[in-house]
C-alpha positions as CSV (number, residue, x, y, z in Angstrom):
1,M,17.1,-11.8,2.0
2,M,15.4,-8.9,0.6
3,V,12.6,-9.0,-1.0
4,A,11.6,-6.0,-3.9
5,K,8.7,-7.7,-5.9
6,K,6.0,-5.7,-7.0
7,G,3.5,-8.1,-7.4
8,S,3.9,-10.3,-3.9
9,A,5.0,-7.6,-1.5
10,H,2.3,-5.3,-2.2
11,Q,-0.6,-7.6,-1.8
12,H,1.4,-8.7,1.2
13,S,1.7,-5.4,3.0
14,R,-1.8,-4.7,2.4
15,I,-3.1,-7.7,3.7
16,V,-0.6,-7.1,7.0
17,V,-1.8,-3.9,7.0
18,A,-5.8,-4.4,6.5
19,R,-5.1,-7.1,9.7
20,I,-3.8,-5.2,11.6
21,A,-6.3,-2.5,11.3
22,S,-9.1,-4.7,11.5
23,R,-8.3,-5.3,15.2
24,L,-7.8,-1.7,16.7
25,P,-10.8,-0.1,18.2
26,E,-13.8,2.1,16.9
27,G,-12.3,5.8,17.4
28,P,-14.6,8.3,19.7
29,M,-17.2,10.5,18.3
30,V,-15.3,13.0,17.3
31,F,-14.8,11.9,13.5
32,Q,-18.5,12.0,14.2
33,T,-19.3,15.7,14.6
34,H,-16.2,17.0,13.2
35,P,-16.5,17.0,9.4
36,R,-13.3,19.2,9.3
37,L,-11.1,16.7,10.9
38,I,-12.8,14.0,8.9
39,L,-11.6,16.0,5.6
40,A,-8.1,16.6,7.7
41,V,-7.5,12.6,8.0
42,S,-8.1,12.1,4.4
43,V,-6.3,14.8,2.7
44,L,-3.3,14.2,4.7
45,A,-4.0,10.7,3.2
46,L,-4.6,11.3,-0.1
47,M,-1.2,13.4,0.3
48,A,0.5,11.1,1.7
49,S,-0.5,8.1,-0.6
50,T,0.6,10.1,-4.0
51,L,3.7,7.7,-3.3
52,S,1.7,5.2,-4.6
53,C,0.3,7.0,-7.9
54,R,3.9,6.3,-10.2
55,R,3.0,5.2,-13.5
56,N,5.2,3.2,-16.1
57,R,7.4,1.5,-12.8
58,P,8.6,-2.0,-13.9
59,Q,9.4,-2.9,-10.6
60,N,10.6,-2.2,-6.8
61,Q,14.4,-0.9,-6.4
62,V,16.6,-1.8,-3.7
63,T,20.5,0.1,-3.7
64,R,23.0,-0.6,-1.0
65,R,25.3,2.2,-0.2
66,G,27.6,1.3,2.1
67,E,25.7,-0.5,5.1
68,D,22.6,1.4,4.7
69,V,19.5,0.1,2.3
70,L,17.0,1.6,0.3
71,A,14.5,0.6,-0.9
72,S,11.5,2.3,-3.3
73,G,8.6,1.4,-5.5
74,S,4.8,0.7,-5.1
75,G,5.4,-1.9,-2.8
76,P,8.9,-1.7,-1.3
77,T,10.2,-4.9,1.0
78,V,12.6,-5.6,3.4
79,M,13.1,-8.5,5.7
80,D,16.7,-8.7,5.9
81,S,19.4,-7.9,8.3
82,V,20.8,-4.1,7.6
83,P,23.8,-3.1,9.0
84,G,23.1,0.5,8.4
85,D,20.0,2.4,8.0
86,A,16.8,1.1,6.4
87,I,15.2,4.3,4.3
88,L,12.0,2.9,2.3
89,A,9.5,4.7,0.2
90,G,6.7,3.8,-1.7
91,G,3.2,2.8,-1.7
92,D,2.8,0.0,0.5
93,V,6.3,-0.1,2.6
94,L,6.9,-3.3,4.5
95,F,9.5,-3.8,6.9
96,S,10.3,-6.7,9.4
97,G,14.4,-7.0,8.9
98,V,16.8,-5.5,11.5
99,A,18.2,-2.7,11.3
100,G,21.8,-1.9,12.7
101,G,20.4,2.1,12.5
102,D,18.0,4.0,11.8
103,Y,14.3,3.4,10.1
104,L,13.1,6.2,7.8
105,G,10.3,5.5,5.9
106,V,7.7,7.4,3.3
107,G,4.7,5.7,2.0
108,G,0.9,5.8,1.5
109,N,0.9,2.5,3.6
110,Q,3.8,1.6,6.5
111,V,3.9,-1.9,8.7
112,I,7.1,-1.4,10.8
113,G,8.3,-4.3,12.4
114,G,11.5,-6.8,13.2
115,R,13.9,-4.8,15.3
116,I,15.7,-1.3,15.1
117,H,18.4,-0.2,16.5
118,G,18.4,2.9,16.1
119,S,15.3,5.5,15.9
120,I,12.1,5.6,13.7
121,R,11.4,8.4,11.4
122,A,8.3,7.7,9.5
123,A,5.8,9.9,7.3
124,G,2.4,8.7,6.2
125,G,-1.1,7.7,5.7
126,E,-1.4,4.6,7.6
127,I,1.7,3.8,9.4
128,H,1.5,0.6,12.2
129,V,4.5,-0.1,14.1
130,T,5.4,-3.8,15.3
131,A,8.8,-3.1,16.1
132,T,11.0,-3.1,19.1
133,V,13.1,0.5,18.7
134,D,16.4,1.0,21.1
135,R,15.7,4.7,20.6
136,N,13.1,7.4,20.0
137,A,10.0,6.9,17.3
138,T,8.8,10.1,15.5
139,I,6.1,9.7,13.3
140,A,3.3,11.8,11.5
141,G,0.2,10.7,9.4
142,G,-3.1,10.1,8.5
143,N,-3.7,6.8,11.1
144,V,-0.5,6.1,13.3
145,A,-0.8,3.2,15.9
146,L,1.5,1.2,17.9
147,D,0.5,-2.1,18.4
148,S,0.5,-3.8,21.8
149,T,3.9,-5.7,20.8
150,A,5.5,-2.8,20.1
151,V,8.5,-0.9,22.2
152,I,10.2,2.2,22.3
153,A,12.9,2.2,24.7
154,R,12.8,6.0,24.6
155,N,10.8,8.8,23.4
156,A,7.8,8.5,21.0
157,Y,6.4,11.8,19.3
158,L,3.5,11.1,17.3
159,F,1.1,12.8,14.9
160,G,-2.2,12.5,12.9
161,G,-5.3,12.6,12.8
162,N,-6.3,9.0,14.9
163,V,-3.0,8.1,16.7
164,R,-3.3,4.9,18.9
165,V,-1.2,3.4,21.9
166,N,-1.3,0.2,22.5
167,G,2.2,-0.8,23.2
168,T,5.0,-0.1,25.7
169,V,6.8,3.9,25.7
170,R,9.5,3.5,28.6
171,E,10.2,7.3,28.9
172,G,8.1,10.1,27.3
173,L,5.4,10.3,24.8
174,S,3.9,13.7,22.9
175,A,1.2,12.6,20.8
176,S,-1.3,15.4,18.3
177,G,-3.4,14.3,16.6
178,G,-7.5,14.5,15.9
179,T,-8.1,11.4,17.9
180,I,-5.6,10.0,20.8
181,I,-6.2,6.7,22.2
182,L,-3.9,5.3,24.5
183,N,-4.6,2.0,26.4
184,G,-0.8,0.9,26.6
185,V,2.3,1.7,29.2
186,V,4.3,5.1,29.1
187,G,7.3,4.8,31.4
188,R,7.4,8.9,31.8
189,N,5.1,11.9,31.4
190,V,2.7,12.1,28.6
191,E,1.7,15.6,26.5
192,V,-1.5,15.4,24.8
193,A,-3.2,17.9,22.4
194,G,-6.1,17.5,20.0
195,G,-9.8,17.1,19.2
196,A,-10.6,14.2,21.8
197,L,-8.4,12.2,24.0
198,T,-9.5,8.8,25.9
199,I,-7.3,7.1,28.1
200,G,-8.4,3.0,28.6
201,P,-8.7,0.2,31.2
202,H,-5.1,-0.9,30.2
203,A,-3.5,2.2,29.8
204,Q,-0.6,2.8,32.7
205,I,1.3,6.6,33.3
206,A,4.4,6.5,35.9
207,G,4.1,9.9,35.2
208,N,2.4,13.2,34.6
209,L,-0.4,13.4,32.2
210,R,-0.8,17.0,30.8
211,Y,-3.7,17.6,27.9
212,R,-4.5,20.8,25.9
213,V,-8.0,19.0,24.6
214,S,-12.0,20.3,25.3
215,A,-12.9,18.6,28.0
216,R,-16.4,17.4,26.5
217,N,-13.7,15.1,24.5
218,V,-11.9,14.0,27.1
219,H,-12.7,9.9,28.8
220,I,-10.0,8.6,31.5
221,D,-11.0,5.5,32.4
222,P,-11.3,4.7,36.3
223,A,-8.7,1.7,35.4
224,A,-6.6,3.7,34.3
225,R,-3.0,3.8,36.4
226,I,-1.8,7.4,36.2
227,S,1.1,7.9,38.8
228,G,1.6,11.3,38.6
229,T,-0.7,14.3,38.4
230,V,-3.7,15.5,35.9
231,T,-3.7,18.6,34.3
232,A,-6.0,20.1,31.4
233,L,-4.5,23.0,29.8
234,P,-6.3,25.5,27.8
235,V,-7.4,25.2,24.5
236,S,-6.5,28.5,22.2
237,N,-7.7,29.4,18.8
238,R,-6.2,32.5,18.0
239,W,-4.3,30.9,14.8
240,F,-7.6,30.6,13.2
241,V,-7.7,34.4,11.9
242,W,-3.9,34.2,11.2
243,H,-4.5,30.4,9.2
244,W,-7.2,32.3,7.1
245,L,-5.1,35.3,6.3
246,W,-2.5,33.3,5.5
247,M,-4.7,30.7,2.9
248,L,-6.7,33.5,1.5
249,G,-3.8,35.3,0.4
250,F,-2.4,32.1,-1.0
251,L,-5.6,31.6,-3.0
252,V,-5.0,35.4,-4.4
253,V,-1.4,34.7,-5.2
254,G,-1.8,31.4,-6.3
255,I,-4.8,32.6,-8.6
256,V,-2.6,35.0,-10.0
257,V,0.5,32.7,-10.5
258,V,-1.4,30.5,-12.6
259,A,-3.3,32.6,-14.7
260,L,0.6,33.8,-15.7
261,V,2.2,30.5,-16.9
262,P,-1.2,27.8,-16.3
263,R,1.3,25.0,-18.3
264,F,4.3,25.6,-15.7
265,A,1.5,25.1,-13.0
266,A,0.0,21.8,-14.9
267,E,3.5,20.5,-15.6
268,A,4.9,20.6,-12.4
269,A,1.8,19.0,-10.9
270,E,1.7,16.0,-13.1
271,I,5.3,15.7,-12.4
272,L,4.2,15.1,-8.4
273,R,2.0,12.7,-9.6
274,E,4.7,11.0,-11.3
275,R,7.6,11.3,-8.9
276,P,6.0,12.6,-5.4
277,G,9.0,10.9,-3.3
278,R,11.3,12.3,-5.5
279,S,9.5,15.7,-5.1
280,A,9.0,15.4,-1.3
281,L,13.1,14.5,-0.9
282,V,14.3,17.8,-3.0
283,G,11.5,19.9,-1.3
284,L,13.2,19.0,2.3
285,G,16.7,19.4,1.2
286,W,15.5,22.9,0.3
287,I,14.0,23.4,3.4
288,I,16.6,22.3,5.3
289,L,19.8,23.4,3.3
290,V,19.0,26.7,1.7
291,P,18.9,28.4,5.2
292,I,22.2,26.9,6.8
293,A,23.9,28.1,3.7
294,I,22.3,32.1,4.1
295,I,23.5,31.6,7.5
296,V,27.4,30.8,6.4
297,A,26.9,33.9,3.7
298,A,25.2,36.2,5.6
299,V,29.0,35.7,7.9
300,T,30.6,37.5,5.4
301,V,30.5,41.0,4.1
302,I,31.1,39.5,0.7
303,G,28.6,36.6,0.6
304,L,26.1,39.2,2.4
305,P,24.3,40.6,-0.7
306,L,24.0,36.6,-2.1
307,A,22.5,35.8,1.3
308,L,19.8,38.7,1.1
309,L,18.7,37.6,-2.7
310,T,18.6,33.9,-1.5
311,T,16.5,34.4,1.6
312,A,13.9,36.8,-0.8
313,V,13.8,33.9,-3.7
314,Y,13.5,31.1,-0.3
315,V,10.7,33.3,1.2
316,V,8.8,33.4,-2.4
317,L,9.3,29.8,-3.3
318,I,7.8,28.7,0.0
319,C,5.2,30.7,-0.4
320,L,4.1,29.6,-3.9
321,G,4.9,26.2,-3.1
322,R,1.9,24.6,-2.4
323,I,0.4,25.4,-5.6
324,P,1.5,22.5,-7.6
325,L,-0.4,20.5,-4.8
326,A,-3.6,22.6,-5.0
327,V,-3.6,22.0,-9.1
328,W,-3.4,18.0,-7.8
329,L,-6.0,18.2,-5.7
330,G,-8.8,19.8,-7.8
331,Q,-7.8,17.4,-11.0
332,Q,-8.1,14.5,-7.9
333,V,-10.9,15.8,-7.0
334,L,-13.0,16.9,-10.6
335,G,-11.5,13.6,-12.1
336,A,-13.3,13.5,-15.4
337,R,-14.6,17.0,-15.1
338,A,-11.7,18.4,-15.2
339,R,-11.2,21.0,-17.7
340,T,-8.0,21.5,-19.8
341,G,-6.6,25.1,-20.7
342,R,-6.1,28.2,-19.0
343,E,-9.4,27.8,-17.4
344,G,-9.5,24.3,-16.7
345,V,-6.1,25.0,-14.6
346,L,-7.2,28.0,-12.4
347,L,-10.5,25.8,-11.3
348,N,-8.7,22.9,-10.2
349,F,-6.5,25.4,-8.2
350,L,-9.5,26.7,-6.3
351,V,-10.8,23.6,-5.6
352,G,-7.4,22.4,-4.3
353,G,-6.7,25.5,-2.6
354,L,-10.1,25.3,-0.5
355,I,-9.2,22.1,0.5
356,L,-6.2,22.9,1.6
357,L,-7.9,25.5,3.2
358,V,-10.5,24.0,5.4
359,V,-7.8,21.1,6.5
360,G,-5.5,23.7,7.7
361,L,-7.9,25.1,10.2
362,V,-8.2,22.1,11.9
363,P,-5.8,22.2,15.1
364,V,-2.8,20.3,15.2
365,V,-3.5,17.9,11.8
366,G,-3.6,20.9,9.8
367,P,0.0,22.0,10.2
368,W,1.7,18.6,9.5
369,A,-0.6,18.4,6.9
370,M,0.5,22.2,5.6
371,L,4.1,21.0,6.2
372,I,3.8,17.7,4.1
373,A,1.8,20.2,0.6
374,T,5.0,22.4,1.2
375,L,7.4,19.8,1.2
376,L,5.7,17.8,-2.1
377,G,4.9,21.4,-4.1
378,L,7.9,23.3,-2.9
379,G,9.9,19.5,-5.0
380,T,7.6,19.8,-7.8
381,L,8.4,23.2,-8.7
382,L,11.8,22.8,-8.2
383,L,11.9,19.7,-10.5
384,R,10.3,21.6,-13.2
385,A,12.3,24.3,-13.3
386,Q,15.6,22.5,-13.7
387,A,13.5,20.3,-16.2
388,L,12.8,24.1,-18.1
389,R,16.4,25.1,-17.4
390,E,17.6,21.6,-19.0
391,K,16.3,22.1,-22.3
392,Q,17.6,25.9,-22.9
393,P,20.3,25.8,-25.2
394,V,23.8,26.5,-24.3
């Protein structure tokens, strides 16, 4: 039976997350020596947790679309067998059933158990996997953990501020983040990039280990078994310069846009607070589908001008997409001190924009945080523009 009750499911998923998190070991000293990384992970989790900020929503919702099941709300829970894909979005997400297809999840906290015959694709703040997965796992979040009972039959691609692998990955593992802790079993090669790497005493790697991590932040326990070669790759910081230039340009353009249309920016930020899930889906659809439409139009002579115009609009919206999220972040930081009117929106944007600037500087985690920011912000811009269009008289 599928459960989607707001109170019990919400509390139950929080308890499960807390219990699993309490069993995980402490992270290495990198979080004590890299304050930017702490801020990055916190903001990444904050952006993901916007899914739990929806107000005036009476209950969770479960919808069947053929063999697929879609569950959303403050604490959606699915404990039954799903013939197709299981798609869950909410503040606290709990899946412990059997999915005949893939698991797709977006939420602040996610606990993924049971059996998944397809692949896992999940993004959020806290993601804990205890499931048996017959194919691949692609997960991005503030904290990502494969519990000791988790089994990934093929490859695992993990991205997060804190990544822990205590389970089994039968083929290859690719992990990127601030801190990566590997204390499980990997059947093939391991590729790691991040701020710190710890290979625990119970780790077993049947292939090669390649890591792009500063040597002072790498610890490989002598009891770990690595069958292949261990290769340290050079760490490059050239992208910092480009990121500074890009983000400074974003701040300048954002100030101009917010000063010209402060009400639009504030209302877009309000949409982000009320409908984060829909904003993320609309932003993802725009980023994926519009380039396909541009390519289709460009192959014809008649459609080439339209393709060029659409490309220009596409690039402009991508550049402006983070403005609503920056305004929202500023509102969260300032709280009751946030002002109203044009000056208040500008101040909110500057505070949020500076946070995004710092977060984006963190290697590996920064680009993923910026991608989430772009998806959410772009979706809110499009939803707000649609709302204005619907209000116009015919």
